[in-house]
C-alpha positions in Angstrom: -2.3 -18.6 -28.3 -1.0 -17.8 -25.0 -4.0 -17.0 -22.4 -3.1 -13.3 -21.7 -3.1 -12.1 -25.1 -4.2 -8.8 -26.8 -8.0 -9.4 -27.1 -8.3 -10.8 -23.9 -12.0 -10.7 -22.4 -13.0 -8.8 -25.6 -15.7 -11.1 -26.9 -16.5 -8.8 -29.9 -15.2 -7.5 -32.6 -16.4 -3.8 -31.5 -15.5 -4.8 -28.3 -11.7 -5.1 -29.5 -11.7 -1.8 -31.8 -13.4 0.1 -28.7 -10.4 -1.6 -26.5 -7.4 -0.9 -28.9 -8.5 2.5 -30.3 -9.9 4.6 -27.5 -9.2 2.8 -24.1 -5.7 1.0 -24.4 -3.5 4.1 -24.4 -5.1 6.4 -22.3 -2.7 7.7 -18.7 -4.1 6.5 -15.5 -5.8 8.3 -12.8 -5.4 6.8 -9.7 -7.1 8.6 -7.4 -7.6 6.1 -4.2 -5.0 3.6 -3.4 -3.0 2.4 -0.5 0.4 2.4 -1.9 3.6 3.3 0.9 4.3 6.6 0.2 7.6 6.0 1.2 8.5 3.3 -1.5 7.3 5.8 -4.0 9.8 8.7 -2.4 12.7 6.4 -1.9 12.4 4.5 -5.4 11.9 1.3 -3.7 13.9 -1.5 -5.7 12.2 -4.6 -5.1 14.7 -7.8 -4.5 12.1 -10.7 -5.3 8.2 -11.2 -6.8 7.6 -11.9 -2.5 8.3 -7.8 -2.2 6.6 -6.4 -4.9 3.9 -9.1 -5.3 3.0 -10.6 -2.0 4.2 -8.9 1.0 1.1 -7.2 1.9 -1.4 -8.7 -0.4 -4.3 -9.9 1.6 -6.7 -10.9 -1.4 -3.7 -14.1 -2.2 -3.4 -15.2 1.4 -7.3 -15.3 1.7 -6.8 -17.7 -1.1 -3.8 -19.6 0.0 -5.3 -20.2 3.7 -8.7 -21.4 1.6 -6.1 -23.8 -0.3 -4.9 -25.0 3.3 -1.5 -23.0 3.3 -0.2 -22.5 6.9 -0.5 -19.1 7.8 3.7 -19.1 8.2 3.5 -19.0 4.5 1.2 -15.8 4.1 2.3 -13.4 6.8 4.4 -15.3 8.9 8.4 -15.8 8.8 8.9 -18.3 6.3 11.5 -17.4 3.4 10.3 -15.4 0.8 10.9 -18.0 -1.9 8.9 -20.4 0.2 5.8 -18.2 0.8 6.2 -17.3 -3.2 6.0 -21.1 -3.7 2.7 -21.8 -2.0 1.6 -18.7 -3.9 2.2 -20.5 -6.9 0.9 -24.1 -6.0 -2.2 -22.1 -4.9 -2.8 -20.2 -8.2 -4.2 -23.5 -10.3 -6.7 -23.8 -7.4 -7.8 -19.9 -8.2 -10.0 -21.1 -11.9 -13.2 -18.4 -11.9 -11.4 -16.4 -9.0 -10.2 -12.8 -10.3 -6.7 -13.8 -9.2 -6.3 -16.4 -11.3 -6.8 -13.4 -14.2 -5.1 -10.9 -12.3 -2.2 -12.9 -11.8 -1.5 -13.9 -15.2 -2.1 -10.3 -16.3 0.3 -9.0 -14.2 3.0 -11.5 -15.0 2.7 -10.6 -18.7 2.7 -6.9 -18.1 5.5 -6.6 -15.9 7.8 -9.8 -16.8 6.3 -10.9 -20.3 5.7 -14.0 -19.0 3.2 -15.7 -20.8 4.0 -18.9 -18.8 1.1 -19.9 -16.6 2.3 -19.9 -12.7 1.9 -23.1 -11.0 4.5 -25.4 -8.9 6.4 -26.3 -11.8 7.1 -23.6 -13.5 7.5 -21.3 -10.0 11.3 -21.5 -10.3 11.7 -20.3 -13.6 9.2 -17.4 -13.1 11.1 -16.8 -9.7 14.2 -16.2 -11.8 12.9 -14.5 -14.8 10.6 -11.8 -12.8 14.2 -11.3 -10.4 16.2 -10.4 -13.1 14.0 -8.3 -14.1 13.3 -6.2 -10.8 17.1 -5.6 -10.5 16.7 -3.0 -13.3 16.1 0.7 -12.9 12.5 0.2 -14.9 11.1 -1.7 -12.6 11.8 0.7 -9.4 8.6 2.3 -8.1 8.9 5.5 -9.6 10.0 3.0 -13.3 6.4 1.2 -12.3 4.7 4.4 -12.4 6.1 5.8 -15.6 5.9 2.4 -17.2 1.9 2.6 -16.7 1.7 6.0 -17.5 0.0 7.0 -14.1 -0.5 10.5 -14.0 -1.9 10.6 -10.4 -1.8 8.8 -7.6 -3.3 9.5 -4.5 -2.5 7.6 -1.3 -4.6 7.1 2.1 -3.1 9.3 4.6 -4.1 9.7 8.6 -4.3 13.4 9.8 -1.6 13.1 11.9 1.0 12.1 8.7 3.8 14.3 8.3 3.7 13.9 4.7 7.3 14.5 4.3 7.4 11.6 1.5 5.1 13.3 -0.7 7.0 16.4 -0.2 10.6 14.3 -1.3 9.0 12.8 -3.9 7.6 16.0 -5.5 11.3 17.3 -5.7 12.2 14.2 -7.9 11.0 15.8 -10.8 8.7 12.5 -11.7 6.3 13.2 -14.1 3.6 12.1 -12.5 2.1 13.6 -9.0 1.4 12.1 -5.6 -1.2 13.3 -3.3 -2.4 12.7 0.2 -6.0 12.1 0.7 -7.2 13.0 4.5 -8.6 10.0 6.2 -9.6 10.9 9.4 -11.4 7.5 10.7 -9.5 7.3 13.7 -11.3 10.6 15.0 -14.2 8.5 15.3 -13.4 5.8 17.6 -14.7 7.0 21.0 -16.1 3.6 21.8 -12.1 2.6 21.9 -10.6 4.9 24.3 -7.0 3.6 24.6 -6.9 3.5 20.7 -8.4 7.2 20.7 -6.4 8.7 23.1 -3.1 7.3 21.8 -3.9 8.7 18.1 -5.2 12.2 20.3 -1.5 12.8 21.6 0.0 12.0 18.3 -2.5 14.4 16.5 -1.7 17.2 19.3 2.4 16.8 18.4 1.3 17.1 14.7 -1.0 20.0 15.5 1.2 21.5 18.3 -2.3 22.1 20.0 -2.7 20.9 23.5 -5.9 19.0 23.3 -7.5 19.4 26.5 -10.9 20.2 25.5 -13.4 19.2 22.5 -12.9 22.6 20.7 -9.0 22.0 21.2 -9.4 19.1 19.4 -11.6 20.7 16.7 -9.0 23.5 16.1 -6.3 20.2 16.1 -7.8 18.7 13.5 -8.9 22.0 11.4 -4.9 22.8 11.4 -4.3 19.6 10.0 -6.8 19.9 7.1 -5.5 22.8 6.7 -2.1 21.3 6.4 -2.7 18.6 4.0 -4.5 21.2 1.7 -1.2 23.2 1.7 0.7 20.3 0.7 -1.6 19.6 -2.4 -4.0 17.3 -1.2 -7.9 17.7 -2.8 -9.5 14.6 -1.2 -11.1 13.2 1.9 -11.7 9.6 2.6 -14.1 7.7 5.0 -13.9 3.9 5.9 -17.5 3.2 7.6 -20.2 0.2 8.1 -22.5 3.0 7.0 -23.1 6.8 7.2 -23.7 8.4 10.5 -26.6 10.7 10.8 -27.4 10.7 14.6 -26.9 14.2 14.7 -26.6 16.1 18.4 -25.5 19.3 19.7 -21.8 20.2 20.1 -22.5 20.1 23.7 -23.4 16.2 23.6 -20.6 15.3 21.4 -18.2 17.6 23.9 -19.3 15.3 27.0 -18.6 11.6 24.5 -15.4 13.2 24.1 -14.5 14.0 27.4 -15.8 10.6 28.6 -13.4 9.1 25.9 -10.6 11.3 27.3 -11.2 9.9 30.9 -10.8 6.4 29.0 -14.5 5.3 29.5 -15.9 3.7 26.5 -18.7 5.2 24.5 -21.8 3.4 24.2 -23.3 2.6 20.6 -25.7 5.1 20.7 -23.0 7.7 22.1 -20.4 6.3 19.7 -22.9 7.0 16.3 -23.9 10.5 17.8 -20.1 11.2 18.1 -19.4 10.1 14.8 -22.5 12.0 13.2 -21.3 15.2 14.7 -17.6 14.9 13.4 -18.6 13.6 10.2 -20.6 16.9 9.6 -17.9 19.1 10.6 -15.8 17.0 8.0 -18.1 17.8 5.5 -18.1 21.3 6.3 -14.5 21.6 6.0 -14.3 19.5 2.9 -16.8 22.2 1.0 -14.9 24.8 2.2 -12.0 23.7 0.6 -13.5 22.5 -2.2 -12.1 19.0 -1.5 -13.8 15.6 -3.0 -15.2 13.9 0.0 -15.0 9.6 -0.4 -17.2 7.5 1.5 -16.1 3.8 1.6 -19.5 1.8 3.0 -20.6 -1.4 4.0 -17.0 -3.3 5.1 -17.4 -5.7 7.9 -13.5 -5.7 9.5 -11.5 -8.5 11.9 -14.2 -11.1 11.6 -11.8 -13.5 12.9 -11.2 -11.9 16.2 -8.5 -14.6 17.6 -6.1 -14.2 14.0 -7.2 -10.5 14.0 -5.5 -10.1 17.5 -2.5 -11.9 16.5 -1.8 -10.6 13.2 -3.6 -7.2 13.6 -5.9 -5.1 10.9 -5.8 -5.5 7.0 -4.7 -9.1 6.8 -7.6 -11.2 5.3 -10.4 -11.2 7.8 -12.8 -9.0 6.5 -16.0 -9.3 4.4 -19.1 -7.8 3.3 -21.4 -6.2 5.4 -25.2 -5.9 5.8 -26.4 -3.0 7.3 -29.2 -0.8 6.0 -27.5 1.9 4.2 -30.2 4.1 2.1 -32.0 6.1 5.2 -28.8 7.4 6.9 -26.7 8.2 3.6 -29.7 10.2 2.8 -29.8 12.0 5.9 -26.2 12.7 5.8 -25.7 14.1 2.3 -29.2 15.8 3.0 -27.9 17.5 6.4 -24.4 19.0 4.3 -26.7 19.6 1.1 -29.4 22.1 3.1 -26.2 24.0 4.6 -25.2 24.2 1.5 -22.0 22.5 2.1 -22.2 18.9 0.0 -18.7 18.7 -1.6 -18.4 16.9 -4.3 -18.8 13.1 -3.3 -17.8 9.7 -4.1 -19.7 6.5 -2.5 -18.6 3.2 -2.6 -20.5 0.1 -2.3 -19.5 -2.9 -0.7 -22.4 -5.1 -1.1 -23.9 -5.9 -4.5 -27.2 -5.9 -2.5 -27.1 -2.5 -2.4 -26.1 -1.3 -5.8 -29.7 0.1 -7.1 -29.4 1.8 -3.9 -26.6 3.6 -3.8 -26.7 4.4 -8.0 -30.3 6.1 -6.9 -29.1 8.0 -4.3 -26.4 9.9 -5.9 -29.0 11.5 -8.3 -30.7 13.0 -5.4 -28.5 15.4 -4.4 -26.7 16.4 -8.0 -27.2 20.0 -8.3 -26.1 21.4 -11.8 -23.0 22.6 -10.2 -20.5 20.0 -11.6 -21.2 17.3 -14.2 -21.3 14.0 -12.0 -21.0 16.2 -8.6 -22.2 12.9 -6.5 -20.2 9.4 -8.0 -21.3 6.0 -7.9 -17.6 5.1 -6.7 -16.2 2.1 -9.1 -17.1 -1.1 -7.7 -14.8 -1.9 -4.6 -13.2 -4.8 -2.4 -15.2 -7.8 -3.3 -17.1 -6.3 -6.1 -13.8 -4.7 -7.9 -13.9 -8.4 -10.4 -15.8 -8.5 -13.9 -18.9 -9.7 -12.9 -19.0 -6.8 -10.0 -17.6 -4.3 -12.7 -20.3 -4.8 -14.9 -23.2 -4.8 -11.7 -21.8 -1.5 -10.8 -22.0 -0.1 -14.7 -25.5 -1.4 -14.8 -26.7 0.2 -11.9 -25.2 3.0 -12.8 -26.4 3.4 -16.4 -29.6 2.1 -15.5 -30.4 5.3 -13.1 -27.5 7.9 -13.9 -24.9 8.9 -16.4 -22.4 6.1 -17.2 -21.1 8.8 -19.3 -19.8 11.1 -16.2 -18.5 8.0 -14.1 -14.7 9.0 -12.8 -13.6 5.7 -13.8 -10.9 2.9 -11.9 -8.8 2.7 -9.0 -6.5 0.2 -8.1 -7.2 0.6 -4.1 -4.3 -1.6 -3.6 -1.4 -1.7 -1.7 0.4 -3.7 -4.2 2.9 -1.9 -6.9 1.8 -5.1 -9.6 -1.8 -3.5 -9.7 -1.7 -1.4 -12.1 -3.2 -3.7 -14.8 -6.4 -3.5 -12.3 -7.2 -0.8 -14.9 -6.6 -2.3 -17.9 -8.6 -4.8 -16.4 -11.5 -2.7 -15.8 -10.8 -0.9 -19.3 -11.2 -4.5 -21.0 -14.5 -5.5 -18.7 -15.8 -1.5 -19.9 -15.1 -2.2 -23.8 -16.7 -6.0 -23.7 -20.0 -4.8 -22.2 -20.1 -1.9 -24.4 -19.0 -3.3 -27.7 -21.6 -6.3 -27.1 -24.2 -4.0 -26.8 -23.3 -2.1 -29.6 -23.5 -5.7 -31.7 -26.5 -6.6 -30.6 -28.3 -2.9 -31.7 -28.8 -1.6 -28.1 -26.1 1.4 -28.5 -25.3 3.2 -32.2 -22.1 1.7 -33.8 -20.6 5.2 -33.3 -17.2 5.2 -32.7 -17.4 8.9 -32.3 -20.0 8.9 -29.8 -19.1 5.4 -28.5 -15.4 5.9 -28.0 -15.7 9.3 -26.4 -17.8 7.4 -23.9 -14.8 5.0 -23.4 -11.9 8.0 -23.4 -13.9 9.9 -20.9 -14.5 6.8 -18.1 -11.2 5.9 -18.8 -9.5 9.0 -18.2 -10.8 12.3 -19.1 -13.6 12.4 -16.1 -11.7 11.9 -13.7 -9.1 14.5 -15.0 -11.8 17.0 -15.0 -13.8 16.4 -12.0 -10.7 16.5 -9.6 -9.2 19.8 -11.5 -5.7 19.0 -10.4 -3.4 21.8 -11.7 -1.3 20.9 -14.6 -3.3 17.8 -16.2 
């Protein structure tokens, strides 16, 4: 039997039945990812396994570095095949890392390759995959069709033109590609050079002369309106923790003016400014009926030497340990007290805080929407079998797993769609085991409905995108 077989990860008869009957055939609603909209719009054809698989994958780079692979084979200028070979040599060393599962699941689902990847099999697998990548079915748009992706939501800066989203919408492809509004750069008053470079781009995109804090807010509102006109219905924020050092507008304006003069805001000032801006973003989202996403708890760019040399998102991030509960509660409560708390998904990056997040969402459910405040899918360092089970167990114990909107790829790689399968197998294995233990009813109508809802239906209903 090959390593990746039809009952992979499904440890009981019930788990196997639940997966094959209720989960396997469901379409994909990928409401958060980092795919390139340009690659989708232009229907990119990948030349080789490096381009589609290794080009921007910092998960693999971290493993390769841990295996003693020099940087030139990760982010450097080594030839494409040499980089792939370095990865192939690393794969046998990833046993018990989720990369071992993902690697072979992806090779199986994309190319029908069951052979284990290592140094000896590398050339054969490279050639076989390369032959298939040359076919029309394996362009970016072909991949979306193959994996029955109904929706893909990208991550986009407010200054982005979204021209590629419009181009894809004209293509007639059955999938929707929609933007998500991510204004993280609006908060970086502690880094005035970066902030002011971005302000100039915002001024150009909004056609607003940003000569005051008021003009800054006008420009952001115009971009929010523009994103809405292009089908955007989600915002997204990547933060260490929520900000809840609320201040009057005049204080935020003074901090803005200071940053515009090139003076760095102090940590206290940055927290005040970010708190003020996050309230405004919440008000905008609520007014438009958007879903707000909060990605919390990542400690980024820890290796300053390599981060300066190679840039962000190169694999030098880890789990952070900030206190989350008090500021998260204060932020949600402030929006709720103004009747301006939008539907919100909160993603956690530290397993210590799973029960904090799972209990917090119950404070702000208001009966208007099932699962209005969501404990998001296991994120980043937790989006593996154990982390997924931790997240689902916390949500089950303190909330309603049955209203969970399910998995996202959160990936830059077009080889990542089997992560939805991985999640679904993990879900069915968890539920199937409890059915066989007598902890849940052996009722396919009840339990199977739960599985289908989590795989697709809950997200479809929650986001409410037209035409789905």
